[in-house]
C-alpha positions as a Markdown table, in Angstrom:
| # | Residue | x | y | z |
|---|---|---|---|---|
| 1 | Met | -9.3 | 10.8 | 5.4 |
| 2 | Gln | -11.3 | 13.4 | 3.5 |
| 3 | Lys | -14.7 | 14.0 | 4.9 |
| 4 | Pro | -17.7 | 12.4 | 3.1 |
| 5 | Leu | -19.1 | 14.3 | 0.2 |
| 6 | Glu | -20.7 | 17.6 | 1.2 |
| 7 | Ile | -24.4 | 17.0 | 1.0 |
| 8 | Val | -27.2 | 19.3 | 2.2 |
| 9 | Pro | -29.1 | 17.8 | 5.2 |
| 10 | Ala | -32.3 | 17.2 | 3.2 |
| 11 | Lys | -30.4 | 15.0 | 0.8 |
| 12 | Lys | -28.4 | 13.0 | 3.3 |
| 13 | Ala | -31.1 | 10.4 | 3.8 |
| 14 | Glu | -31.5 | 9.9 | 0.1 |
| 15 | Phe | -27.7 | 9.6 | -0.3 |
| 16 | Val | -27.6 | 6.9 | 2.3 |
| 17 | Ser | -30.7 | 4.9 | 1.3 |
| 18 | Ser | -29.5 | 4.7 | -2.3 |
| 19 | Arg | -26.2 | 3.2 | -1.3 |
| 20 | Thr | -27.2 | 0.8 | 1.5 |
| 21 | Asp | -28.2 | -2.8 | 1.2 |
| 22 | Lys | -32.0 | -2.9 | 0.6 |
| 23 | Tyr | -32.7 | -5.2 | 3.5 |
| 24 | Phe | -31.5 | -2.5 | 5.9 |
| 25 | Thr | -34.0 | 0.0 | 4.5 |
| 26 | Lys | -36.8 | -2.5 | 4.8 |
| 27 | Ser | -35.7 | -3.4 | 8.3 |
| 28 | Arg | -35.7 | 0.2 | 9.3 |
| 29 | Ala | -39.4 | 0.5 | 8.2 |
| 30 | Val | -40.1 | -2.5 | 10.5 |
| 31 | Val | -38.3 | -0.9 | 13.5 |
| 32 | Glu | -40.0 | 2.4 | 12.9 |
| 33 | Arg | -43.4 | 0.7 | 12.9 |
| 34 | Phe | -42.9 | -1.5 | 16.0 |
| 35 | Gly | -40.7 | 0.7 | 18.1 |
| 36 | Asp | -37.1 | 1.9 | 18.1 |
| 37 | Arg | -34.5 | 0.5 | 20.5 |
| 38 | Thr | -31.0 | 1.5 | 21.5 |
| 39 | Val | -28.5 | -0.9 | 20.0 |
| 40 | Thr | -24.7 | -1.4 | 20.1 |
| 41 | Tyr | -22.8 | -2.6 | 17.0 |
| 42 | Gly | -19.3 | -4.3 | 17.1 |
| 43 | Val | -17.1 | -4.1 | 14.0 |
| 44 | Phe | -14.4 | -6.7 | 13.4 |
| 45 | Met | -12.2 | -8.2 | 10.7 |
| 46 | Arg | -11.5 | -11.9 | 10.0 |
| 47 | Arg | -7.7 | -11.3 | 9.7 |
| 48 | Arg | -5.0 | -9.5 | 11.6 |
| 49 | Val | -4.9 | -5.8 | 10.6 |
| 50 | Ile | -3.7 | -2.4 | 11.7 |
| 51 | Cys | -6.5 | -0.1 | 13.0 |
| 52 | Ala | -7.3 | 2.6 | 10.5 |
| 53 | Ile | -10.9 | 3.4 | 11.2 |
| 54 | Asn | -11.1 | 7.2 | 11.2 |
| 55 | Pro | -12.9 | 7.2 | 7.8 |
| 56 | Ala | -15.6 | 4.9 | 9.1 |
| 57 | Ile | -16.0 | 7.0 | 12.3 |
| 58 | Glu | -16.1 | 10.2 | 10.4 |
| 59 | Leu | -18.9 | 8.8 | 8.2 |
| 60 | Leu | -20.9 | 7.7 | 11.2 |
| 61 | Arg | -20.7 | 11.2 | 12.7 |
| 62 | Glu | -21.5 | 12.9 | 9.4 |
| 63 | Tyr | -24.6 | 10.9 | 8.6 |
| 64 | Tyr | -26.1 | 10.0 | 12.0 |
| 65 | Pro | -28.9 | 12.5 | 12.4 |
| 66 | Ala | -28.3 | 15.3 | 15.0 |
| 67 | Asp | -31.9 | 15.1 | 16.3 |
| 68 | Ala | -31.7 | 11.3 | 17.0 |
| 69 | Pro | -30.8 | 9.8 | 20.4 |
| 70 | Pro | -27.1 | 10.5 | 21.1 |
| 71 | Leu | -24.5 | 8.5 | 19.1 |
| 72 | Ser | -21.7 | 6.9 | 21.2 |
| 73 | Ile | -18.5 | 5.5 | 19.6 |
| 74 | Thr | -16.0 | 3.5 | 21.5 |
| 75 | Arg | -12.6 | 2.6 | 20.2 |
| 76 | Asn | -11.1 | -0.7 | 21.3 |
| 77 | Tyr | -7.8 | 0.1 | 19.6 |
| 78 | Glu | -6.0 | 3.3 | 18.8 |
| 79 | Glu | -5.4 | 4.3 | 15.2 |
| 80 | Gly | -2.2 | 2.5 | 14.2 |
| 81 | Ala | -2.5 | -0.4 | 16.7 |
| 82 | Phe | -2.3 | -4.0 | 15.6 |
| 83 | Val | -5.7 | -5.7 | 15.9 |
| 84 | Pro | -6.0 | -9.5 | 16.2 |
| 85 | Asp | -8.5 | -11.3 | 13.9 |
| 86 | Gln | -12.1 | -11.5 | 15.1 |
| 87 | Lys | -11.7 | -8.9 | 17.8 |
| 88 | Pro | -14.1 | -5.9 | 17.8 |
| 89 | Ile | -12.1 | -2.9 | 16.6 |
| 90 | Phe | -14.7 | -0.4 | 17.6 |
| 91 | Thr | -18.3 | -0.3 | 18.8 |
| 92 | Tyr | -21.0 | 2.3 | 18.3 |
| 93 | Thr | -24.4 | 2.8 | 20.1 |
| 94 | Gly | -27.5 | 4.7 | 19.1 |
| 95 | Ser | -30.9 | 4.4 | 17.6 |
| 96 | Phe | -31.5 | 1.2 | 15.8 |
| 97 | Ala | -33.7 | 2.9 | 13.2 |
| 98 | Gln | -31.1 | 5.5 | 12.4 |
| 99 | Leu | -28.1 | 3.1 | 12.4 |
| 100 | Leu | -29.6 | 0.3 | 10.2 |
| 101 | Glu | -29.0 | 2.0 | 6.9 |
| 102 | Leu | -25.5 | 3.2 | 7.8 |
| 103 | Glu | -24.0 | -0.3 | 8.3 |
| 104 | Thr | -23.1 | -0.8 | 4.6 |
| 105 | Leu | -21.4 | 2.6 | 4.3 |
| 106 | Val | -19.5 | 2.1 | 7.6 |
| 107 | Leu | -18.2 | -1.4 | 6.6 |
| 108 | Gln | -17.0 | -0.1 | 3.2 |
| 109 | Arg | -14.7 | 2.2 | 5.0 |
| 110 | Val | -13.0 | -0.3 | 7.3 |
| 111 | Gly | -11.4 | -3.2 | 5.5 |
| 112 | Thr | -9.5 | -1.5 | 2.7 |
| 113 | Ala | -7.9 | 1.1 | 5.0 |
| 114 | Cys | -7.1 | -1.5 | 7.8 |
| 115 | Val | -5.5 | -4.1 | 5.5 |
| 116 | Ser | -3.6 | -1.4 | 3.5 |
| 117 | Ala | -2.2 | -0.1 | 6.8 |
| 118 | Tyr | -1.0 | -3.5 | 7.8 |
| 119 | Asn | 0.6 | -4.3 | 4.5 |
| 120 | Ala | 2.3 | -0.9 | 4.1 |
| 121 | His | 3.7 | -1.2 | 7.6 |
| 122 | Lys | 5.1 | -4.6 | 7.0 |
| 123 | Met | 6.6 | -3.6 | 3.6 |
| 124 | Ala | 8.3 | -0.6 | 5.2 |
| 125 | Met | 9.7 | -2.6 | 8.0 |
| 126 | Asn | 11.1 | -5.2 | 5.6 |
| 127 | Leu | 12.9 | -2.4 | 3.7 |
| 128 | Pro | 13.4 | 0.2 | 6.4 |
| 129 | Lys | 16.1 | 2.2 | 4.5 |
| 130 | Ala | 14.0 | 2.5 | 1.3 |
| 131 | Ala | 11.5 | 5.2 | 0.6 |
| 132 | Phe | 8.2 | 4.0 | -0.8 |
| 133 | Leu | 6.0 | 5.8 | -3.4 |
| 134 | Asp | 2.3 | 5.0 | -3.4 |
| 135 | Met | 1.5 | 4.0 | -7.0 |
| 136 | His | -1.7 | 2.1 | -6.4 |
| 137 | Ala | -4.1 | 4.5 | -8.2 |
| 138 | Arg | -4.4 | 2.6 | -11.5 |
| 139 | His | -5.4 | -0.5 | -9.5 |
| 140 | Ala | -8.1 | 1.2 | -7.5 |
| 141 | Thr | -11.8 | 1.4 | -8.5 |
| 142 | Gly | -12.0 | 5.2 | -8.1 |
| 143 | Asp | -11.7 | 8.0 | -5.5 |
| 144 | Asp | -13.2 | 6.1 | -2.6 |
| 145 | Met | -10.8 | 3.2 | -2.8 |
| 146 | Ser | -7.8 | 5.4 | -3.5 |
| 147 | Leu | -8.5 | 7.6 | -0.5 |
| 148 | Leu | -9.1 | 4.6 | 1.8 |
| 149 | Ala | -6.0 | 2.7 | 0.6 |
| 150 | Ala | -3.7 | 5.8 | 0.8 |
| 151 | Tyr | -5.1 | 6.7 | 4.2 |
| 152 | Gly | -4.3 | 3.2 | 5.4 |
| 153 | Ala | -0.8 | 3.3 | 3.9 |
| 154 | Ser | -0.2 | 6.6 | 5.7 |
| 155 | Val | -1.3 | 5.0 | 9.1 |
| 156 | Gly | 1.0 | 2.0 | 8.5 |
| 157 | Thr | 3.9 | 4.3 | 7.6 |
| 158 | Arg | 3.4 | 6.4 | 10.7 |
| 159 | Met | 3.8 | 3.4 | 12.8 |
| 160 | Ala | 6.8 | 2.1 | 10.8 |
| 161 | Lys | 8.5 | 5.5 | 11.3 |
| 162 | Leu | 8.3 | 5.0 | 15.0 |
| 163 | Asn | 10.6 | 2.0 | 14.5 |
| 164 | Gly | 13.1 | 3.8 | 12.3 |
| 165 | Ala | 11.7 | 3.0 | 8.8 |
| 166 | Ile | 11.3 | 5.6 | 6.1 |
| 167 | Gly | 8.0 | 4.2 | 4.8 |
| 168 | Phe | 5.8 | 5.9 | 2.2 |
| 169 | Val | 6.8 | 9.4 | 1.4 |
| 170 | Gly | 4.6 | 10.4 | -1.5 |
| 171 | Ser | 1.9 | 9.4 | -3.9 |
| 172 | Ser | 1.5 | 9.4 | -7.7 |
| 173 | Gln | -1.8 | 11.4 | -7.3 |
| 174 | Asp | -2.4 | 14.9 | -6.2 |
| 175 | Leu | -5.6 | 13.5 | -4.6 |
| 176 | Thr | -3.8 | 11.4 | -2.0 |
| 177 | Ala | -0.5 | 13.3 | -1.7 |
| 178 | Pro | -1.6 | 15.1 | 1.5 |
| 179 | Tyr | -1.7 | 11.8 | 3.4 |
| 180 | Tyr | 2.1 | 11.7 | 3.0 |
| 181 | Gly | 2.7 | 15.3 | 3.9 |
| 182 | Gln | 3.0 | 16.4 | 0.3 |
| 183 | Lys | 1.1 | 19.1 | -1.6 |
| 184 | Ala | 1.1 | 17.3 | -5.0 |
| 185 | Gly | 1.8 | 13.9 | -6.5 |
| 186 | Val | 5.2 | 12.8 | -7.7 |
| 187 | Gly | 6.5 | 11.1 | -10.8 |
| 188 | Thr | 8.2 | 11.8 | -14.1 |
| 189 | Met | 7.4 | 9.5 | -17.0 |
| 190 | Pro | 5.6 | 6.4 | -18.2 |
| 191 | His | 7.0 | 4.0 | -20.7 |
| 192 | Ser | 4.9 | 5.6 | -23.4 |
| 193 | Leu | 6.9 | 8.8 | -23.2 |
| 194 | Ile | 10.1 | 6.8 | -24.0 |
| 195 | Gly | 8.4 | 5.2 | -27.0 |
| 196 | Tyr | 7.3 | 8.7 | -28.1 |
| 197 | Ala | 10.8 | 10.1 | -27.7 |
| 198 | Gly | 12.5 | 7.3 | -29.5 |
| 199 | Ser | 15.2 | 6.7 | -26.9 |
| 200 | Thr | 15.6 | 6.6 | -23.2 |
| 201 | Leu | 18.2 | 9.4 | -23.3 |
| 202 | Arg | 16.0 | 11.7 | -25.4 |
| 203 | Ala | 13.0 | 11.1 | -23.1 |
| 204 | Ala | 15.1 | 12.2 | -20.2 |
| 205 | Gln | 16.3 | 15.3 | -22.1 |
| 206 | Met | 12.8 | 16.2 | -23.2 |
| 207 | Tyr | 11.5 | 15.9 | -19.6 |
| 208 | Val | 14.3 | 18.1 | -18.2 |
| 209 | Glu | 13.6 | 20.8 | -20.9 |
| 210 | Thr | 10.0 | 20.8 | -19.9 |
| 211 | His | 10.4 | 20.5 | -16.1 |
| 212 | Pro | 13.8 | 22.0 | -15.5 |
| 213 | Arg | 13.4 | 22.3 | -11.7 |
| 214 | Asp | 12.4 | 18.7 | -11.0 |
| 215 | Asn | 14.5 | 15.8 | -9.8 |
| 216 | Leu | 14.6 | 13.2 | -12.6 |
| 217 | Thr | 13.6 | 9.6 | -12.5 |
| 218 | Val | 14.1 | 7.7 | -15.8 |
| 219 | Leu | 12.7 | 4.3 | -16.7 |
| 220 | Val | 15.5 | 2.2 | -18.2 |
| 221 | Asp | 13.8 | -1.0 | -19.3 |
| 222 | Tyr | 11.8 | 0.1 | -22.4 |
| 223 | Phe | 14.3 | -1.0 | -25.0 |
| 224 | Gly | 15.6 | -4.0 | -22.9 |
| 225 | Arg | 18.9 | -2.1 | -22.4 |
| 226 | Glu | 18.6 | -1.5 | -18.6 |
| 227 | Phe | 22.3 | -1.2 | -17.9 |
| 228 | Ser | 23.4 | 0.4 | -21.1 |
| 229 | Asp | 20.6 | 3.1 | -21.1 |
| 230 | Ala | 21.2 | 3.8 | -17.4 |
| 231 | Leu | 24.9 | 4.5 | -18.2 |
| 232 | Glu | 24.0 | 6.7 | -21.2 |
| 233 | Val | 21.6 | 8.8 | -19.1 |
| 234 | Cys | 24.1 | 9.1 | -16.3 |
| 235 | Arg | 26.9 | 10.3 | -18.7 |
| 236 | Trp | 24.7 | 13.0 | -20.0 |
| 237 | Trp | 23.3 | 14.0 | -16.6 |
| 238 | Phe | 26.5 | 14.1 | -14.6 |
| 239 | Lys | 29.0 | 15.2 | -17.3 |
| 240 | Glu | 26.9 | 17.5 | -19.5 |
| 241 | His | 23.7 | 18.6 | -17.8 |
| 242 | Leu | 24.6 | 19.2 | -14.2 |
| 243 | Pro | 27.9 | 21.1 | -14.8 |
| 244 | Ser | 26.0 | 23.6 | -17.0 |
| 245 | Leu | 23.7 | 24.6 | -14.1 |
| 246 | Pro | 24.6 | 27.4 | -11.6 |
| 247 | Ala | 23.3 | 25.3 | -8.7 |
| 248 | Ala | 23.4 | 21.6 | -9.5 |
| 249 | Asp | 21.3 | 20.3 | -6.6 |
| 250 | Arg | 18.9 | 18.0 | -8.4 |
| 251 | Ala | 19.0 | 14.2 | -8.1 |
| 252 | Leu | 18.9 | 11.5 | -10.8 |
| 253 | Ser | 17.2 | 8.1 | -10.3 |
| 254 | Leu | 17.1 | 5.1 | -12.6 |
| 255 | Arg | 13.8 | 3.2 | -12.4 |
| 256 | Leu | 13.9 | -0.6 | -13.1 |
| 257 | Asp | 10.5 | -1.9 | -14.1 |
| 258 | Thr | 11.4 | -4.9 | -16.3 |
| 259 | His | 8.4 | -7.1 | -16.9 |
| 260 | Gly | 8.3 | -10.7 | -15.8 |
| 261 | Asp | 8.6 | -12.2 | -19.3 |
| 262 | Arg | 12.3 | -11.5 | -19.7 |
| 263 | Phe | 15.5 | -11.0 | -17.8 |
| 264 | Ala | 17.1 | -7.6 | -17.5 |
| 265 | Glu | 19.7 | -6.8 | -20.2 |
| 266 | Gly | 22.2 | -9.6 | -20.7 |
| 267 | Leu | 21.3 | -11.6 | -17.6 |
| 268 | Thr | 20.5 | -15.3 | -17.4 |
| 269 | Tyr | 19.3 | -17.4 | -14.5 |
| 270 | Glu | 22.8 | -18.7 | -14.0 |
| 271 | Asp | 24.3 | -15.1 | -14.1 |
| 272 | Ser | 21.8 | -14.0 | -11.6 |
| 273 | Val | 22.7 | -16.8 | -9.2 |
| 274 | Asp | 26.4 | -15.9 | -9.4 |
| 275 | Ile | 25.6 | -12.2 | -8.8 |
| 276 | Leu | 23.6 | -12.9 | -5.6 |
| 277 | Thr | 25.8 | -15.6 | -4.2 |
| 278 | Asn | 28.7 | -13.2 | -4.4 |
| 279 | Trp | 26.6 | -10.4 | -2.9 |
| 280 | Leu | 25.6 | -12.6 | 0.0 |
| 281 | His | 29.0 | -14.3 | 0.3 |
| 282 | Val | 27.6 | -17.8 | 0.1 |
| 283 | Leu | 28.8 | -20.7 | -2.0 |
| 284 | Asn | 25.8 | -21.8 | -4.0 |
| 285 | Glu | 22.1 | -21.2 | -5.0 |
| 286 | Tyr | 20.8 | -23.4 | -2.2 |
| 287 | Glu | 22.7 | -21.4 | 0.5 |
| 288 | Ala | 21.5 | -18.1 | -1.1 |
| 289 | Val | 17.8 | -19.3 | -0.9 |
| 290 | Arg | 18.2 | -20.5 | 2.6 |
| 291 | Asn | 19.9 | -17.3 | 3.6 |
| 292 | Val | 17.1 | -15.2 | 2.3 |
| 293 | Met | 14.2 | -17.3 | 3.4 |
| 294 | Gly | 15.2 | -17.4 | 7.0 |
| 295 | Glu | 13.0 | -19.5 | 9.2 |
| 296 | Glu | 10.7 | -20.4 | 6.3 |
| 297 | Ala | 13.6 | -22.5 | 4.9 |
| 298 | Phe | 13.0 | -25.0 | 7.7 |
| 299 | Asp | 9.2 | -25.4 | 7.1 |
| 300 | Ala | 9.0 | -28.7 | 5.3 |
| 301 | Asp | 5.2 | -28.3 | 4.5 |
| 302 | Thr | 5.7 | -25.1 | 2.4 |
| 303 | Leu | 9.4 | -25.4 | 1.5 |
| 304 | Asn | 9.1 | -26.2 | -2.2 |
| 305 | Ile | 6.3 | -23.7 | -3.0 |
| 306 | Val | 8.1 | -20.9 | -1.1 |
| 307 | Lys | 11.5 | -21.8 | -2.6 |
| 308 | Asp | 10.0 | -21.4 | -6.1 |
| 309 | Arg | 8.7 | -18.0 | -5.2 |
| 310 | Val | 11.9 | -17.0 | -3.6 |
| 311 | Arg | 14.0 | -18.1 | -6.6 |
| 312 | Arg | 11.9 | -16.0 | -9.0 |
| 313 | Val | 12.3 | -12.9 | -6.9 |
| 314 | Leu | 16.1 | -13.5 | -6.4 |
| 315 | Phe | 17.2 | -14.9 | -9.7 |
| 316 | Gly | 14.3 | -14.8 | -12.1 |
| 317 | Thr | 12.9 | -12.6 | -14.8 |
| 318 | Gly | 11.6 | -9.1 | -14.2 |
| 319 | Val | 12.9 | -6.9 | -11.4 |
| 320 | Ser | 14.9 | -9.4 | -9.5 |
| 321 | Val | 17.3 | -8.8 | -6.6 |
| 322 | Ala | 20.1 | -9.8 | -8.9 |
| 323 | Ala | 19.0 | -7.2 | -11.5 |
| 324 | Val | 19.0 | -4.5 | -8.9 |
| 325 | Ile | 22.5 | -5.5 | -7.6 |
| 326 | Lys | 23.8 | -5.6 | -11.2 |
| 327 | Leu | 22.5 | -2.1 | -11.9 |
| 328 | Arg | 24.0 | -0.8 | -8.7 |
| 329 | Gln | 27.4 | -2.4 | -9.5 |
| 330 | Thr | 27.3 | -1.1 | -13.1 |
| 331 | Leu | 26.6 | 2.5 | -11.9 |
| 332 | Asp | 29.3 | 2.4 | -9.2 |
| 333 | Gln | 31.9 | 0.9 | -11.4 |
| 334 | Ala | 31.3 | 3.8 | -13.9 |
| 335 | Gly | 31.6 | 6.4 | -11.1 |
| 336 | Phe | 27.9 | 7.2 | -10.9 |
| 337 | Asn | 27.5 | 6.4 | -7.2 |
| 338 | Ala | 25.2 | 9.4 | -6.8 |
| 339 | Ala | 22.6 | 8.0 | -9.0 |
| 340 | Lys | 19.8 | 6.3 | -7.1 |
| 341 | Ile | 17.8 | 3.2 | -8.0 |
| 342 | Val | 14.0 | 3.0 | -8.0 |
| 343 | Ala | 12.5 | -0.5 | -8.3 |
| 344 | Ser | 8.9 | -1.2 | -9.2 |
| 345 | Ser | 6.8 | -4.1 | -10.6 |
| 346 | Gly | 5.0 | -6.4 | -8.2 |
| 347 | Phe | 6.5 | -5.2 | -4.9 |
| 348 | Asn | 4.0 | -6.9 | -2.6 |
| 349 | Leu | 4.7 | -7.8 | 1.0 |
| 350 | Phe | 6.5 | -11.1 | 0.0 |
| 351 | Lys | 8.8 | -9.4 | -2.5 |
| 352 | Cys | 9.7 | -6.6 | -0.1 |
| 353 | Lys | 10.6 | -9.2 | 2.5 |
| 354 | Met | 12.9 | -11.1 | 0.1 |
| 355 | Phe | 14.5 | -7.8 | -1.1 |
| 356 | Gly | 15.0 | -6.8 | 2.6 |
| 357 | Asn | 16.5 | -10.1 | 3.6 |
| 358 | Ser | 18.8 | -9.9 | 0.6 |
| 359 | Arg | 20.0 | -6.4 | 1.6 |
| 360 | Ala | 19.2 | -5.4 | -2.0 |
| 361 | Pro | 20.7 | -1.9 | -2.8 |
| 362 | Val | 17.5 | -0.2 | -3.7 |
| 363 | Asp | 16.7 | 3.4 | -2.7 |
| 364 | Val | 13.1 | 3.8 | -3.6 |
| 365 | Ile | 10.2 | 1.3 | -4.1 |
| 366 | Gly | 7.3 | 2.3 | -6.3 |
| 367 | Thr | 4.3 | 0.1 | -5.5 |
| 368 | Gly | 0.6 | -0.1 | -5.3 |
| 369 | Ser | 0.7 | -3.7 | -4.0 |
| 370 | Phe | -0.1 | -2.8 | -0.4 |
| 371 | Ile | -3.8 | -2.8 | -1.5 |
| 372 | Pro | -5.4 | -6.0 | -0.3 |
| 373 | Asp | -4.8 | -9.3 | -2.2 |
| 374 | Pro | -7.1 | -11.2 | -2.1 |
| 375 | Phe | -9.8 | -8.6 | -1.8 |
| 376 | Ala | -11.9 | -10.8 | 0.4 |
| 377 | Asp | -9.4 | -9.8 | 3.2 |
| 378 | Thr | -11.2 | -6.4 | 3.3 |
| 379 | Phe | -14.6 | -7.8 | 4.2 |
| 380 | Ala | -15.4 | -6.2 | 7.6 |
| 381 | Thr | -18.4 | -7.4 | 9.6 |
| 382 | Ala | -20.7 | -5.7 | 12.0 |
| 383 | Asp | -23.0 | -7.4 | 14.5 |
| 384 | Val | -25.5 | -5.9 | 16.8 |
| 385 | Phe | -24.7 | -7.5 | 20.1 |
| 386 | Leu | -26.5 | -5.3 | 22.7 |
| 387 | Tyr | -30.2 | -4.4 | 22.6 |
| 388 | Asp | -31.1 | -1.8 | 25.2 |
| 389 | Gly | -27.9 | -2.8 | 27.0 |
| 390 | Glu | -28.5 | -6.5 | 27.1 |
| 391 | Leu | -26.3 | -9.0 | 25.4 |
| 392 | Asn | -28.1 | -10.7 | 22.5 |
| 393 | Val | -26.0 | -11.8 | 19.5 |
| 394 | Lys | -26.3 | -14.7 | 17.0 |
| 395 | Val | -25.1 | -18.1 | 18.2 |
| 396 | Gly | -21.3 | -18.5 | 17.9 |
| 397 | Arg | -20.4 | -14.9 | 18.5 |
| 398 | Glu | -21.1 | -14.7 | 22.2 |
| 399 | Lys | -17.4 | -14.9 | 23.3 |
| 400 | Met | -16.3 | -12.2 | 20.9 |
| 401 | Phe | -18.5 | -9.6 | 22.6 |
| 402 | Gln | -18.6 | -10.9 | 26.1 |
| 403 | Gly | -17.8 | -8.1 | 28.6 |
| 404 | Phe | -18.3 | -5.2 | 26.1 |
| 405 | Lys | -20.5 | -2.4 | 27.3 |
| 406 | Pro | -21.8 | 0.7 | 25.5 |
C-alpha cells in the first residue's frame, strides 16, 4: 500500500479533523478537558475475510503524533491469514485523545482491502491455471479505493500462489501495477477503438502499427461475430504478420466480452447445452448442471435459485462457459492452437467457481469483480475495550475481547 499523502506535520491535524466523523472531534475536546486515558481499540469485520491491514497500520503510524504516549499495535492475524467473522483482526493502544479522530480513517482502510483479498484468493483458487488481470478501476470511487482494492487482491493472490494458483498478474492501471510486480498497467483496446477502426481486424492492425512491440489482445464481440472475427484476426496474425517479423515472439489473445443481452455468434441455449454436455461427457442438461454445481446440487433450500444462476453462466447469454468452449474449439480446428482466450464480463466469485468446475478452456480472466458486493461487507468496526488496561466494552461484545491485553 502506498503511504498516506505526504503532509507537513503542521497540517496533519487539519487533514485528520476534516475527514473524521465530527463526534470524534467533539469527544476529543471532552477527553482533553477532563483528562486523557490509555485505551485499547479492537478492529473486526462482520464476515470472513483475509487479513490485509497494512494500509490501516501504516496510517496509524503516520498520523499518531510522535510526542504522544507510545502507540502499540498488536496483530492477531498475519497478513494473508483467514480471519473468522467478528474476531478482532488487530488491536492498538495509545492516548485516547490522540486516537479518537483516527478511527474513521483507520476503518476506511480495513474493509475494502480485506474483502478484496478474500474474493481474489477464492477466484484464483477456483481457476488456478488462469491468469487474472485487475480491471476494477472503472468501478472504484477514486485512488483510495483503487489502491486498497488492488492491495487486497495482491495479498489474496500471494496466498493463492502458495497453493499453486497463478492469480492476479497485472492491472489495467499504472497506479496499481506495482502491487502485481509490474512497472506499468496492461491492456490493448476498448470497444470504442473497434468502432473507430470500422472492423475488428483493422483495429488489430492499427494497434500493431502503433505498438509494434506489444503482445496483442483483440476484443471480438463488437460486431456480434465472435468466432468469425477471431478467425479473421488469427489468419492475419499467424499467416501474414508474424512470418514477416525477424523474431516472432509475441502472443495473440482473443478477448470475449459479449454482453448479457445476447448469445455469442450463432449460439442458442440449446446449442450451448449440447456444447457443454459433450465437453463434460454427460448425457443431458440436468447432469451438466449437477456436475458443475457439486455439493450445492443437493441443497434443496437453494437448489432452484442456484440452478438458474448456474444455467445462465453455463448456457446463457453473454460470456458463458459454452461460448468459451466454442471459441477454443473454433480456433483449434482452424489450427490456431497458439491463440489464447481472455474472458471478461461479470467474473465474480460465483462465475469463476462455475468456470472452474466446468474446466472451461480460458487462459486469462479480466475482472474487477473481486471488489466487495454488497459494499456493506466492507464495514469494519472498532471498539475501545480496555481503559487503562481494564476491560470495559459495551454490552454484548464482552466475549469478543475476553483475554486480549495491550
